[in-house]
FIVOKE-661451 format. One line per 4 residues: their letters; for each residue x, y, z of C-alpha. Coordinates in Angstrom, 3 decimals. Example, Ala and Ser with C-alpha at 12.3 -4.5 7.8 and 13.67 -1.06 7.14 Angstrom:
% FIVOKE-661451
AS	12.300/-4.500/7.800  13.670/-1.060/7.140
END
This chain:
% FIVOKE-661451
MRIK	-62.676/41.720/-60.090  -59.938/42.968/-57.822  -60.908/45.481/-55.141  -58.340/47.984/-56.441
DWVA	-60.181/47.984/-59.764  -63.396/49.182/-58.118  -64.545/52.793/-58.137  -62.541/54.433/-55.349
NERP	-65.476/55.443/-53.122  -66.850/51.886/-53.183  -63.703/50.214/-51.861  -64.253/49.282/-48.198
REKL	-61.397/51.354/-46.757  -62.112/54.432/-48.855  -65.837/54.065/-48.203  -65.229/54.044/-44.458
LSRG	-62.987/57.102/-44.679  -65.506/59.097/-46.682  -68.809/57.890/-45.222  -68.012/56.381/-41.829
ARAL	-68.051/52.808/-40.508  -71.855/52.665/-40.226  -72.146/52.951/-44.008  -70.390/49.605/-44.509
SNAE	-72.003/46.192/-44.561  -70.809/43.435/-42.224  -68.930/41.839/-45.102  -67.210/45.120/-45.973
LLAI	-66.090/45.634/-42.377  -64.742/42.069/-42.291  -62.957/42.686/-45.576  -61.022/45.544/-43.980
LIGS	-59.881/43.202/-41.191  -58.921/40.452/-43.646  -56.931/42.852/-45.814  -56.611/41.087/-49.169
GTGG	-58.068/38.296/-51.226  -56.556/35.024/-52.328  -56.862/32.266/-54.922  -58.752/34.285/-57.495
KNVL	-61.213/35.729/-54.973  -61.171/39.318/-53.856  -61.212/40.175/-50.172  -64.938/40.959/-50.125
EVAQ	-65.743/37.506/-51.510  -63.564/35.914/-48.812  -65.429/37.942/-46.184  -68.811/36.942/-47.614
ELLA	-67.852/33.252/-47.536  -66.809/33.551/-43.903  -70.098/35.212/-43.005  -71.975/32.458/-44.837
RAEG	-70.252/29.934/-42.564  -71.754/31.832/-39.641  -75.217/31.876/-41.259  -74.799/35.607/-41.766
RLVL	-74.932/36.261/-38.016  -72.203/38.138/-36.183  -73.067/36.430/-32.911  -72.247/33.055/-34.489
LAAM	-69.088/34.466/-36.046  -67.957/35.693/-32.626  -68.514/32.189/-31.215  -66.807/30.384/-34.101
PLER	-63.803/28.312/-32.901  -60.454/29.617/-34.074  -59.606/26.343/-35.814  -62.782/26.461/-37.907
MRSQ	-62.236/30.096/-38.813  -58.621/29.633/-39.826  -59.606/26.738/-42.112  -61.568/29.165/-44.283
KGLG	-59.734/29.584/-47.585  -58.087/32.984/-47.671  -57.797/33.429/-43.916  -55.185/31.403/-42.043
SVRA	-54.029/31.966/-38.471  -53.052/35.642/-38.578  -56.281/36.875/-40.157  -58.460/34.591/-38.023
VTIQ	-56.774/35.911/-34.873  -57.308/39.486/-36.076  -61.029/38.859/-36.566  -61.427/37.175/-33.193
AAME	-59.575/40.038/-31.493  -61.922/42.561/-33.145  -65.005/40.580/-32.089  -63.739/40.398/-28.513
LGRR	-63.113/44.157/-28.444  -66.691/44.670/-29.602  -68.003/42.412/-26.851  -65.960/44.235/-24.207
AFEE	-67.138/47.615/-25.493  -70.732/46.397/-25.094  -69.977/45.364/-21.519  -68.392/48.728/-20.726
MALL	-71.437/50.526/-22.085  -73.618/48.444/-19.801  -71.433/49.277/-16.817  -71.645/52.983/-17.642
DKRS	-75.434/52.782/-17.647  -76.346/54.386/-14.338  -79.754/52.756/-14.043  -80.162/50.554/-11.037
ITSP	-80.674/46.842/-11.617  -84.397/46.515/-11.122  -85.376/43.312/-12.901  -84.061/39.891/-13.950
ELVY	-84.630/40.874/-17.574  -82.063/43.694/-17.277  -79.535/41.181/-15.966  -80.384/38.752/-18.752
RLML	-79.798/41.415/-21.408  -76.569/42.504/-19.750  -75.099/39.000/-19.542  -76.427/37.400/-22.737
PTLK	-73.551/38.665/-24.952  -71.074/37.054/-22.559  -72.845/33.735/-22.007  -74.619/33.039/-25.293
NLDH	-73.249/30.232/-27.492  -70.771/28.947/-24.900  -70.187/25.183/-24.948  -69.574/25.104/-21.181
EECW	-71.085/26.601/-18.058  -69.734/29.799/-16.530  -70.809/31.469/-13.311  -70.616/35.253/-12.905
ALFL	-71.231/37.523/-9.930  -72.694/41.021/-10.312  -71.800/43.340/-7.429  -74.302/46.089/-6.549
NRAN	-74.212/48.970/-4.108  -76.965/49.917/-1.688  -78.936/51.656/-4.444  -78.652/48.569/-6.700
YLIG	-76.203/50.228/-9.099  -73.801/47.818/-10.747  -70.297/48.479/-9.411  -68.558/45.442/-10.899
KEMV	-68.918/41.971/-12.344  -66.585/39.050/-12.800  -66.514/35.371/-13.659  -66.210/33.318/-10.484
SSGS	-66.062/29.839/-11.999  -65.971/27.918/-15.274  -66.986/24.300/-15.684  -68.188/21.659/-18.114
LEST	-71.166/21.325/-20.434  -73.471/20.376/-17.562  -72.087/22.004/-14.412  -69.777/24.577/-12.904
PLDA	-68.493/24.626/-9.314  -69.737/27.394/-7.041  -67.011/28.712/-4.726  -69.017/30.465/-2.024
QKIV	-65.927/31.517/-0.097  -64.452/33.251/-3.146  -67.695/35.103/-3.899  -68.038/36.268/-0.292
RRGI	-64.432/37.483/-0.298  -64.881/39.426/-3.534  -68.109/40.943/-2.245  -66.328/42.212/0.859
EKQC	-63.426/43.582/-1.199  -65.821/45.489/-3.460  -67.815/46.754/-0.452  -71.035/45.765/-2.171
RHII	-74.440/45.512/-0.552  -76.046/43.011/-2.921  -74.894/40.256/-5.271  -76.693/38.706/-8.219
LVHN	-75.401/35.356/-9.365  -75.673/34.455/-13.062  -74.772/31.247/-14.857  -75.623/29.717/-18.220
HPSG	-77.108/26.422/-19.355  -75.671/25.481/-22.789  -78.483/22.936/-23.160  -80.948/25.768/-23.767
QPRP	-83.130/24.782/-20.786  -82.875/27.463/-18.077  -84.611/25.629/-15.245  -82.132/24.988/-12.387
GEAD	-81.260/21.558/-11.085  -81.222/20.434/-7.470  -77.485/21.119/-7.215  -78.081/24.706/-8.382
IRQT	-80.700/25.190/-5.687  -78.538/23.727/-2.905  -75.464/25.749/-3.831  -77.505/28.940/-4.097
ERLR	-78.923/28.513/-0.583  -75.448/27.780/0.774  -74.130/30.986/-0.809  -77.083/33.022/0.444
KALS	-76.367/31.977/4.019  -72.642/32.686/3.723  -73.253/36.161/2.285  -75.862/37.050/4.900
LMGI	-73.307/36.510/7.660  -71.276/39.336/6.079  -74.245/41.659/5.676  -74.514/41.058/1.940
SLMD	-77.754/39.932/0.349  -77.976/37.488/-2.534  -80.580/39.381/-4.506  -81.119/36.774/-7.219
HIVV	-79.643/33.853/-9.102  -80.416/33.941/-12.801  -79.908/31.034/-15.177  -79.364/32.162/-18.757
AEDA	-80.197/30.071/-21.816  -80.027/31.238/-25.420  -83.582/32.535/-25.662  -84.852/32.434/-22.085
FYSF	-83.858/32.892/-18.459  -84.902/31.655/-15.025  -84.936/33.907/-11.962  -84.774/32.317/-8.521
AEER	-86.286/35.484/-7.031  -89.182/35.653/-9.478  -89.928/31.957/-9.020  -89.613/32.320/-5.233
VGRL	-87.027/29.554/-4.918  -85.649/29.138/-1.413  -85.436/32.487/0.373  -84.711/34.545/-2.726
R	-88.036/36.297/-2.962
END
């Protein structure tokens, strides 16, 4: 059945207008982004098929490669780009909410929860720096390097420079392990100690280095690795 043949208050757009976005299912929200159906399927059926490809999980949909998404019957490039843009806006909104949270960073678990939306499901390693003031409030964060499946370079000079520019007092380093195993390798440990020394010369402390995997994390400070303790 075509969407326009439905009862008016059950059509996704009209339902959102009358009851608000929270009243819609994930498939209904996707249907609004997709716009119309194709090939004998209405737009909601197209949305449901796309969600099925992502095992019904929005986190997997957000990580779905553009080429795979656009191959879904009824989507194509324009609609796939629209969906990916919407997912990215959602991710950025989550990050902004975290930055507006005025709690100080007091534990590795808070950092893990803050960074998991950014680092989960990546097929390569990324390294991020969190910049904190004297009271441990987050005043900024940015990606400082991107690498391969098994490693990412650590540019200590760049991190020190950005720390000085942001006038931060502490830095927490965060990177992901796509393998799912958060334990750091010897290279991670060496590079972390090198960065700690470089930052200390500028009066900035490296508070922690946290390795994020999909369902776990490793904290250098908690594990008392090197002088991060």
